[in-house]
MISEVEX-592417 format. One line per field, with one value per residue (C-alpha): residue number from 1; chain; z, x, y. Coordinates in nm, 2 decimals. Each point is the difference from the previous one (the first is absolute). Example, Ala and Ser with C-alpha at 12.3 -4.5 7.8 and 13.67 -1.06 7.14 Angstrom:
# MISEVEX-592417
num 1:2
chaine A:A
z 0.78:-0.07
x 1.23:0.14
y -0.45:0.34
***
This chain:
# MISEVEX-592417
num 1:2:3:4:5:6:7:8:9:10:11:12:13:14:15:16:17:18:19:20:21:22:23:24:25:26:27:28:29:30:31:32:33:34:35:36:37:38:39:40:41:42:43:44:45:46:47:48:49:50:51:52:53:54:55:56:57:58:59:60:61:62:63:64:65:66:67:68:69:70:71:72:73:74:75:76:77:78:79:80:81:82:83:84:85:86:87:88:89:90:91:92:93:94:95:96:97:98:99:100:101:102:103:104:105:106:107:108:109:110:111:112:113:114:115:116:117:118:119:120:121:122:123:124:125:126:127:128:129:130:131:132:133:134:135:136:137:138:139:140:141:142:143:144:145:146:147:148:149:150:151:152:153:154:155:156:157:158:159:160:161:162:163:164:165:166:167:168:169:170:171:172:173:174:175:176:177:178:179:180:181:182:183:184:185:186:187:188:189:190:191:192:193:194:195:196:197:198:199:200:201:202:203:204:205:206:207:208:209:210:211:212:213:214:215:216:217:218:219:220:221:222:223:224:225:226:227:228:229:230:231:232:233:234:235:236:237:238:239:240:241:242:243:244:245:246:247:248:249:250:251:252:253:254:255:256:257:258:259:260:261:262:263:264:265:266:267:268:269:270:271:272:273:274:275:276:277:278:279:280:281:282:283:284:285:286:287:288:289:290:291:292:293:294:295:296:297:298:299:300:301:302:303:304:305:306:307:308:309:310:311:312:313:314:315:316:317:318:319:320:321:322:323:324:325:326:327:328:329:330:331:332:333:334:335:336:337:338:339:340:341:342:343:344:345:346:347:348:349:350:351:352:353:354:355:356:357:358:359:360:361:362:363:364:365:366:367:368:369:370:371:372:373:374:375:376:377:378:379:380:381:382:383:384:385:386:387:388:389:390:391:392:393:394:395:396:397:398:399:400:401:402:403:404:405:406:407:408:409:410:411:412:413:414:415:416:417:418:419:420:421:422:423:424:425:426:427:428:429:430:431:432:433:434:435:436:437:438:439:440:441:442:443:444:445:446:447:448:449:450:451:452:453:454:455:456:457:458:459:460:461:462:463:464:465:466:467:468:469:470:471:472:473:474:475:476:477:478:479:480:481:482:483:484:485:486:487:488:489:490:491:492:493:494:495:496:497:498:499:500:501:502:503:504:505:506:507:508:509:510:511:512:513:514:515:516:517:518:519:520:521:522:523:524:525:526:527:528:529:530:531:532:533:534:535:536:537:538:539:540:541:542:543:544:545
chaine A:A:A:A:A:A:A:A:A:A:A:A:A:A:A:A:A:A:A:A:A:A:A:A:A:A:A:A:A:A:A:A:A:A:A:A:A:A:A:A:A:A:A:A:A:A:A:A:A:A:A:A:A:A:A:A:A:A:A:A:A:A:A:A:A:A:A:A:A:A:A:A:A:A:A:A:A:A:A:A:A:A:A:A:A:A:A:A:A:A:A:A:A:A:A:A:A:A:A:A:A:A:A:A:A:A:A:A:A:A:A:A:A:A:A:A:A:A:A:A:A:A:A:A:A:A:A:A:A:A:A:A:A:A:A:A:A:A:A:A:A:A:A:A:A:A:A:A:A:A:A:A:A:A:A:A:A:A:A:A:A:A:A:A:A:A:A:A:A:A:A:A:A:A:A:A:A:A:A:A:A:A:A:A:A:A:A:A:A:A:A:A:A:A:A:A:A:A:A:A:A:A:A:A:A:A:A:A:A:A:A:A:A:A:A:A:A:A:A:A:A:A:A:A:A:A:A:A:A:A:A:A:A:A:A:A:A:A:A:A:A:A:A:A:A:A:A:A:A:A:A:A:A:A:A:A:A:A:A:A:A:A:A:A:A:A:A:A:A:A:A:A:A:A:A:A:A:A:A:A:A:A:A:A:A:A:A:A:A:A:A:A:A:A:A:A:A:A:A:A:A:A:A:A:A:A:A:A:A:A:A:A:A:A:A:A:A:A:A:A:A:A:A:A:A:A:A:A:A:A:A:A:A:A:A:A:A:A:A:A:A:A:A:A:A:A:A:A:A:A:A:A:A:A:A:A:A:A:A:A:A:A:A:A:A:A:A:A:A:A:A:A:A:A:A:A:A:A:A:A:A:A:A:A:A:A:A:A:A:A:A:A:A:A:A:A:A:A:A:A:A:A:A:A:A:A:A:A:A:A:A:A:A:A:A:A:A:A:A:A:A:A:A:A:A:A:A:A:A:A:A:A:A:A:A:A:A:A:A:A:A:A:A:A:A:A:A:A:A:A:A:A:A:A:A:A:A:A:A:A:A:A:A:A:A:A:A:A:A:A:A:A:A:A:A:A:A:A:A:A:A:A:A:A:A:A:A:A:A:A:A:A:A:A:A:A:A:A:A:A:A:A:A:A:A:A:A:A:A:A:A:A:A:A:A:A:A:A:A:A:A:A:A:A:A:A:A:A:A:A:A:A:A:A:A:A:A:A:A:A:A:A:A:A:A
z -2.99:-0.25:0.20:0.33:-0.09:-0.13:0.30:0.21:-0.15:0.02:0.33:0.15:-0.24:0.22:0.33:-0.09:-0.04:0.35:0.21:0.28:0.01:-0.04:0.29:0.26:-0.07:0.01:0.30:0.23:-0.04:0.09:0.31:0.14:0.02:0.08:0.28:0.12:-0.10:0.04:0.34:0.14:-0.15:0.12:0.38:-0.03:-0.05:0.26:0.23:-0.11:0.04:0.33:0.16:-0.11:0.13:-0.34:-0.01:-0.37:-0.33:-0.22:-0.15:0.29:0.20:-0.23:0.14:0.31:-0.06:-0.17:0.31:0.28:-0.11:-0.21:0.09:-0.11:-0.36:-0.01:0.05:-0.27:-0.26:0.09:-0.05:-0.27:-0.15:0.09:-0.19:-0.28:-0.01:0.01:-0.27:-0.24:0.12:-0.10:-0.31:-0.11:0.12:-0.20:-0.34:0.06:0.07:-0.35:-0.19:0.16:-0.08:-0.37:-0.01:0.13:0.33:0.02:0.33:0.32:0.26:0.23:-0.27:-0.07:0.30:0.05:-0.28:0.07:0.32:-0.26:-0.18:0.33:0.08:-0.30:-0.04:0.00:0.15:-0.34:-0.06:0.30:-0.03:-0.29:0.06:0.29:-0.27:-0.28:0.25:0.16:-0.34:-0.12:0.31:-0.11:-0.25:0.09:0.07:-0.38:-0.02:0.34:0.32:0.35:0.34:0.14:-0.15:0.03:0.22:-0.22:-0.16:0.00:0.22:-0.20:0.15:-0.11:-0.36:-0.01:0.11:-0.28:-0.26:0.13:-0.03:-0.35:0.01:0.24:-0.25:-0.26:0.20:0.05:-0.34:-0.11:0.26:-0.08:-0.39:0.10:0.25:-0.24:-0.27:0.22:0.13:-0.34:-0.14:0.29:0.02:-0.11:0.30:0.24:-0.16:-0.16:0.34:0.15:-0.24:-0.21:0.24:-0.15:0.18:0.05:-0.26:-0.31:0.13:-0.03:-0.34:-0.17:0.12:-0.18:-0.30:0.00:0.07:-0.23:-0.29:0.17:0.28:-0.14:-0.08:0.35:0.12:-0.19:0.16:0.34:-0.08:-0.14:0.25:0.27:-0.19:-0.06:0.39:0.12:-0.25:0.15:0.37:0.09:-0.06:0.13:-0.31:0.06:-0.30:0.11:-0.19:-0.08:-0.15:-0.21:-0.18:-0.22:0.10:-0.11:0.16:0.06:0.39:0.16:0.31:0.25:0.20:0.33:-0.13:-0.07:0.34:0.15:-0.18:0.08:0.37:-0.06:-0.13:0.25:0.26:-0.19:-0.04:0.39:0.02:-0.24:0.17:0.34:-0.17:-0.15:0.35:0.21:-0.31:-0.18:0.27:0.07:0.32:-0.14:-0.13:0.27:0.00:-0.01:0.13:-0.24:0.02:-0.18:-0.13:0.08:0.05:-0.38:-0.24:-0.34:-0.06:0.19:0.14:0.16:0.19:0.37:0.02:0.17:-0.30:-0.17:0.38:-0.02:-0.28:0.04:0.31:-0.19:-0.11:0.33:0.01:0.35:0.02:-0.19:-0.03:0.00:0.06:0.30:0.01:0.26:-0.12:0.11:0.28:0.10:-0.05:-0.22:-0.41:-0.22:-0.28:-0.15:-0.22:0.23:-0.28:-0.18:-0.32:-0.10:0.08:0.07:-0.25:0.29:0.01:0.38:0.28:0.25:0.31:-0.09:0.00:0.31:0.06:-0.08:-0.35:-0.13:0.03:-0.19:-0.30:-0.25:-0.15:-0.33:-0.11:-0.21:-0.10:0.34:0.21:0.37:0.30:0.19:0.33:0.33:0.23:0.22:-0.25:-0.22:0.35:0.09:-0.35:0.01:0.34:-0.12:-0.27:0.19:-0.19:0.15:-0.10:-0.03:0.08:-0.16:0.16:-0.24:0.06:-0.14:0.09:0.29:0.18:0.37:0.23:0.22:-0.35:0.14:0.36:-0.12:-0.28:0.34:0.23:-0.32:-0.12:0.12:0.26:-0.33:-0.21:0.24:0.09:-0.39:-0.04:-0.23:-0.10:-0.06:-0.24:-0.07:-0.18:0.32:0.21:0.26:-0.01:0.02:0.34:0.17:-0.10:0.10:0.32:0.10:-0.14:0.00:-0.03:-0.36:-0.33:-0.15:-0.31:-0.16:-0.34:-0.19:-0.34:-0.06:0.16:0.00:0.32:0.25:0.28:0.38:0.12:0.26:-0.28:-0.01:-0.37:-0.31:-0.29:-0.26:-0.37:-0.26:-0.19:0.24:0.27:0.02:0.17:0.25:0.13:0.03:0.21:0.22:0.05:0.13:0.21:0.19:-0.02:-0.21:-0.30:-0.37:-0.24:-0.35:-0.23:-0.29:-0.13:-0.26:-0.21:-0.02:-0.04:0.30:0.20:-0.05:0.10:0.31:0.10:-0.03:0.19:0.26:0.07:0.19:-0.16:-0.37:-0.01:-0.38:-0.22:-0.15:0.30:-0.18:-0.22:0.28:0.20:-0.28:-0.06:0.36:0.03:-0.28:0.08:0.39:-0.08:-0.31:-0.14:-0.33:0.01:-0.33:0.19:0.28:-0.19:-0.20:0.33:0.10:-0.29:0.06:0.33:-0.13:-0.28:0.33:0.24:-0.24:-0.07:0.39:0.17
x 0.59:0.26:-0.10:0.02:0.29:0.19:-0.17:0.18:0.32:-0.08:-0.04:0.26:0.28:-0.15:0.03:0.31:0.16:-0.24:0.05:0.09:-0.25:-0.27:0.14:0.04:-0.31:-0.18:0.26:0.00:-0.43:0.03:0.23:-0.18:-0.31:0.12:0.20:-0.14:-0.43:-0.04:0.11:-0.10:-0.36:0.07:0.03:-0.31:-0.20:0.11:0.01:-0.40:-0.09:0.21:-0.17:-0.34:0.09:-0.02:0.24:-0.06:-0.13:-0.13:-0.36:-0.04:-0.12:-0.03:-0.38:0.12:0.23:-0.28:-0.25:0.22:0.32:-0.15:0.32:0.21:-0.19:0.00:0.39:0.08:-0.22:0.17:0.36:-0.15:-0.08:0.34:0.21:-0.23:0.06:0.39:-0.06:-0.17:0.33:0.26:-0.19:0.02:0.35:0.13:-0.20:0.13:0.34:0.00:-0.12:0.27:0.24:-0.09:0.01:0.37:-0.08:-0.10:-0.12:0.19:-0.15:-0.11:-0.19:-0.11:-0.14:-0.14:-0.20:-0.16:-0.17:-0.09:-0.20:-0.13:-0.11:-0.18:-0.17:-0.34:-0.22:-0.10:0.36:0.10:-0.31:0.10:0.35:-0.11:-0.22:0.26:0.22:-0.24:-0.11:0.34:0.13:0.04:0.27:0.08:0.37:0.00:-0.07:0.10:0.10:0.01:0.11:-0.34:-0.18:0.10:-0.18:-0.34:0.00:-0.18:0.16:0.12:-0.22:-0.32:0.09:0.10:-0.37:-0.17:0.20:-0.05:-0.41:-0.09:-0.28:0.27:0.23:-0.21:-0.13:0.39:0.12:-0.25:0.07:0.38:-0.10:-0.19:0.27:0.22:-0.19:-0.11:0.35:0.13:-0.26:0.04:0.36:0.09:-0.29:0.24:0.26:-0.20:-0.19:0.32:0.26:-0.25:-0.24:-0.34:-0.26:-0.10:-0.30:0.23:0.29:-0.26:-0.14:0.38:0.10:-0.31:0.13:0.39:-0.05:-0.32:0.16:0.32:-0.11:0.25:0.24:0.01:-0.06:0.28:0.25:-0.09:0.03:0.32:0.14:-0.14:0.18:0.33:0.03:-0.09:0.28:0.27:-0.13:-0.20:0.24:-0.06:-0.12:-0.36:-0.27:-0.25:-0.28:0.21:0.23:-0.24:-0.02:0.26:0.27:0.33:0.12:0.38:0.14:0.37:0.13:0.14:0.31:-0.24:-0.17:0.30:0.17:-0.33:0.00:0.36:-0.11:-0.25:0.21:0.20:-0.23:-0.11:0.32:0.02:-0.30:0.08:0.30:-0.15:-0.31:0.29:0.19:-0.35:-0.25:0.21:0.16:-0.34:-0.05:-0.30:-0.25:-0.16:-0.11:-0.36:-0.18:-0.25:-0.33:-0.21:-0.32:-0.31:0.18:0.12:0.32:-0.07:-0.30:0.06:-0.29:-0.35:0.06:-0.04:-0.07:0.22:0.12:0.16:0.12:0.22:0.14:0.09:0.15:0.25:0.16:0.03:-0.15:0.03:-0.34:-0.33:-0.26:-0.37:-0.34:-0.25:-0.36:-0.28:-0.23:-0.42:0.04:0.32:0.29:0.28:0.05:0.30:-0.12:0.08:-0.32:-0.30:-0.20:0.03:-0.08:0.35:0.17:-0.28:-0.21:-0.28:-0.19:0.04:0.13:0.22:-0.12:-0.42:0.18:0.06:0.40:-0.12:-0.16:0.31:0.19:-0.16:0.03:0.28:0.21:0.18:0.29:0.32:-0.12:-0.02:-0.29:-0.01:-0.26:-0.07:0.19:-0.10:0.31:0.02:0.06:0.23:0.21:0.09:0.12:0.24:0.15:0.01:0.25:0.12:-0.10:-0.06:-0.31:-0.15:-0.34:-0.20:-0.33:-0.24:-0.36:-0.37:-0.39:0.06:0.28:-0.06:0.12:0.14:0.21:0.33:-0.02:-0.16:0.28:0.26:-0.16:-0.05:0.34:0.24:0.23:0.03:0.11:0.28:0.13:0.05:0.13:-0.27:-0.09:-0.38:-0.08:-0.33:-0.20:-0.18:0.09:-0.24:0.16:0.33:-0.02:-0.20:0.29:0.27:-0.18:-0.10:0.30:0.31:0.24:-0.16:0.08:-0.23:0.04:-0.26:-0.10:0.02:-0.06:0.09:0.26:-0.11:0.18:0.18:-0.25:0.01:-0.16:0.15:0.04:0.36:0.02:-0.15:-0.10:0.00:-0.11:0.34:-0.12:-0.02:0.30:0.27:0.32:-0.13:-0.26:0.26:0.23:-0.30:-0.10:0.33:0.04:-0.35:0.16:-0.25:0.00:-0.06:-0.10:-0.09:-0.29:0.00:0.37:-0.02:0.33:0.32:0.01:-0.27:0.21:0.30:-0.13:-0.17:0.32:0.18:-0.30:0.09:-0.31:0.01:-0.21:-0.19:-0.33:0.03:-0.23:0.38:0.19:0.28:0.08:-0.02:0.24:0.28:0.00:0.05:0.31:0.13:-0.01:0.11:0.26:0.14:-0.10:0.11:0.06:-0.19:-0.31:0.08:0.00:-0.28:-0.19:0.10:-0.12:-0.36:0.01:0.05:-0.29:-0.21:0.10:-0.06:-0.34:-0.12:0.19
y -1.17:0.17:0.36:-0.15:-0.13:0.36:0.14:-0.23:0.04:0.45:-0.04:-0.25:0.24:0.27:-0.13:-0.13:0.32:0.13:-0.28:0.20:0.25:-0.26:-0.25:0.29:0.08:-0.28:-0.16:0.30:0.00:-0.34:0.04:0.27:-0.14:-0.35:0.12:0.28:0.00:-0.36:-0.04:0.29:-0.12:-0.32:0.14:0.26:-0.34:-0.22:0.30:0.04:-0.33:-0.05:0.32:-0.17:-0.34:-0.18:-0.27:-0.08:0.07:-0.27:-0.07:-0.15:0.28:0.26:-0.01:0.03:0.26:0.23:-0.06:0.04:0.21:0.30:0.23:-0.26:-0.03:0.38:-0.01:-0.29:0.17:0.33:-0.19:-0.14:0.36:0.11:-0.31:0.05:0.39:-0.09:-0.27:0.28:0.22:-0.26:-0.03:0.37:0.00:-0.26:0.17:0.30:-0.10:-0.25:0.35:0.21:-0.29:0.06:0.34:0.02:0.02:0.37:-0.03:-0.13:-0.22:0.25:0.19:-0.38:-0.06:0.34:-0.02:-0.36:0.15:0.27:-0.25:-0.22:0.35:0.07:-0.36:0.01:-0.27:-0.14:-0.07:-0.16:-0.25:-0.03:-0.11:-0.24:-0.15:-0.04:-0.16:-0.30:-0.07:-0.05:-0.13:-0.39:0.11:0.38:-0.07:-0.01:0.37:0.12:-0.15:0.12:-0.15:0.17:-0.25:-0.31:-0.19:0.10:-0.30:-0.31:-0.31:-0.29:-0.23:0.22:0.03:-0.38:-0.09:0.24:-0.17:-0.29:0.08:0.01:0.24:0.26:-0.07:0.11:0.30:0.09:-0.05:0.24:0.25:0.01:0.05:0.27:0.17:-0.02:0.16:0.29:0.01:0.06:0.25:0.22:-0.04:0.41:0.09:0.01:0.17:0.28:0.04:0.05:0.17:0.20:0.08:-0.16:-0.02:-0.36:-0.02:0.19:-0.26:-0.30:0.15:0.04:-0.31:-0.18:0.20:-0.07:-0.38:-0.05:-0.16:-0.09:-0.26:-0.26:0.20:0.11:-0.39:-0.10:0.29:-0.10:-0.41:0.09:0.20:-0.27:-0.30:0.21:0.12:-0.37:-0.14:0.24:-0.10:0.28:0.29:0.32:0.17:-0.04:0.14:0.27:0.14:0.30:-0.20:-0.17:0.28:0.18:0.26:0.08:0.25:0.03:-0.05:0.09:-0.14:0.22:-0.04:0.03:-0.34:-0.15:0.05:-0.11:-0.31:-0.05:0.04:-0.24:-0.28:0.02:-0.06:-0.27:-0.14:-0.02:-0.12:-0.33:-0.06:-0.02:-0.23:-0.21:-0.07:-0.05:-0.17:-0.15:-0.20:-0.09:0.19:0.19:-0.36:-0.15:-0.42:-0.02:-0.29:-0.16:-0.07:-0.22:0.20:-0.21:-0.35:-0.02:0.05:0.04:-0.15:-0.32:-0.07:0.14:0.30:-0.01:-0.38:-0.32:-0.13:0.36:0.02:-0.32:0.03:0.38:-0.07:-0.22:0.32:0.13:0.33:0.21:0.02:-0.17:0.29:-0.10:0.13:-0.08:0.11:-0.06:-0.25:-0.01:-0.20:0.23:-0.25:0.06:-0.07:0.03:0.23:0.33:0.13:0.05:-0.15:-0.37:0.09:0.07:-0.39:-0.20:0.12:0.04:0.37:-0.05:0.23:-0.16:0.16:-0.16:-0.35:-0.21:-0.20:-0.36:0.17:0.18:-0.26:-0.25:0.27:-0.08:0.34:0.01:0.20:-0.08:-0.32:-0.12:-0.12:0.00:-0.01:0.33:-0.06:0.15:0.22:-0.28:-0.23:0.25:0.08:-0.37:-0.06:0.30:-0.17:-0.33:0.19:0.22:0.28:0.36:0.17:0.38:-0.03:0.27:0.06:0.15:0.10:-0.13:0.04:-0.24:0.14:0.06:0.31:-0.26:-0.16:0.09:-0.16:-0.33:-0.06:0.05:-0.21:-0.30:0.08:0.26:-0.26:-0.21:0.33:0.11:-0.34:-0.05:0.36:0.06:0.37:0.18:0.31:0.16:0.26:0.10:0.23:-0.13:-0.37:0.13:0.22:-0.30:-0.24:0.22:0.07:-0.32:-0.18:0.23:-0.28:-0.07:0.18:0.18:0.19:0.28:-0.01:0.34:-0.04:0.37:0.19:0.35:0.10:-0.20:-0.16:0.00:-0.33:-0.25:-0.28:-0.18:0.06:0.13:-0.22:0.34:-0.09:0.08:0.23:0.28:-0.11:0.25:-0.03:0.32:-0.32:-0.20:0.20:0.12:-0.37:-0.05:0.27:-0.16:-0.31:-0.14:-0.25:0.09:-0.28:0.11:-0.22:-0.07:-0.01:-0.26:0.16:0.00:0.36:0.10:-0.25:0.18:0.33:-0.14:-0.11:0.34:0.15:-0.23:-0.19:-0.25:-0.29:-0.04:-0.14:-0.15:-0.29:-0.07:-0.17:-0.17:0.28:0.24:-0.28:0.02:0.37:0.06:-0.24:0.15:0.38:-0.11:-0.24:0.05:0.34:0.12:0.37:0.00:-0.15:0.24:0.32:-0.16:0.01:0.33:0.17:-0.21:0.15:0.37:-0.12:-0.09:0.31:0.23:-0.16:-0.01:0.26
***
């Protein structure tokens, strides 16, 4: 660790002397990609999907897209290839730029661009394949070494990660995967610099990197860990370590007058932007006040999810809506349950779709130290109406779901839901479109577990998993007069980000905490909290652009 600390001090001292060059290199590259390349790729993706009449992309319709829309598949693969080529170019440009700074900047920006293009032309297919494979391996923690807005949507949604970690077997698999990825990532850390800067063939670069790190695995790991800790402590400073910076370089550099003038102009622009930001945001005009929606009818584990006792208890905290789940039973009635199997809550290895409503409502479910009976939706809705609590009803599918489920749902509950201003959302595109067609007055949101591109549907709004939600999605939804609900928002920092994005509602397991934070941000915001929220939002935008 002593060597790692020496390396950190030497690196920060070098960066302090040449921070303008490094910040300019990284900042201008990310600006060009964020505000030129990404909008172009987004427009191409949206235009392609509209042309091929694909309203949305989700894991629920991937099979349909592959079978029925081969042109869309080919187009999406071509866009993905173009993105990976640009990622390769960005990485090569940054490596060449860093080396140029450390050598005293003998090359101009134009020469660097030409050198990068030359390196791209000279790259063999094996080089490119290794590049993609390497980033797939280190993707979970790749931002420690290299981050790009182009890959910010290449991430697992938080609810999937939570599910894997809650399952002991999958958690062990995940730990071994991360350990293996860290080991390979460090052992192969010099491969890409060797291939891009020194024009090694991929096999030779792998052998050389393996040799370099053979006895120094812990040495490089300690450097990375120390860099990660120090960067985190400095609130995500602009200086990001890269593979070349983990090696030793000592060349002096001299800041040119042109660079100083450029930085001065940049500071003027930033200052003007900050003044505008202060006038708008710090006066509370750039944050929304989202409605609060209790996830599965509970608040911080105050009962059993999707049960009437928990609903009554949570309704006393006055959420705008209580979100809950319903499924079809064997006799085509509606029961309030989230999982399609009863094993988790009732200890019974039975599927909901194979039991009648009468059988299900006799079952006791247990969670958070509480017990309650499984309720029918009719009973749950009656209790909600009695306590003046509006519902956000999620219609889930299971083995018993029939083609006319939307029509039967509306016949039984449509008028009641409209009279009490309840809402519906669903992960099923078929159910969503049927509900909107048969009852246009009913608010029906379409659930999106992943935001690849903005969908074009007749939904009243979208319930979007927060990991890949960004301001572009929220803005497009507003333009189409559609609302956006973000889920699951359980931390204050997440809520601050969502308020800055302008979402219309948040679905949370921590209702009381979120209500207090919304009130604090809306009624009596402090400059410190607003600035912190702004920085959180910038971090989210960088991650999901």
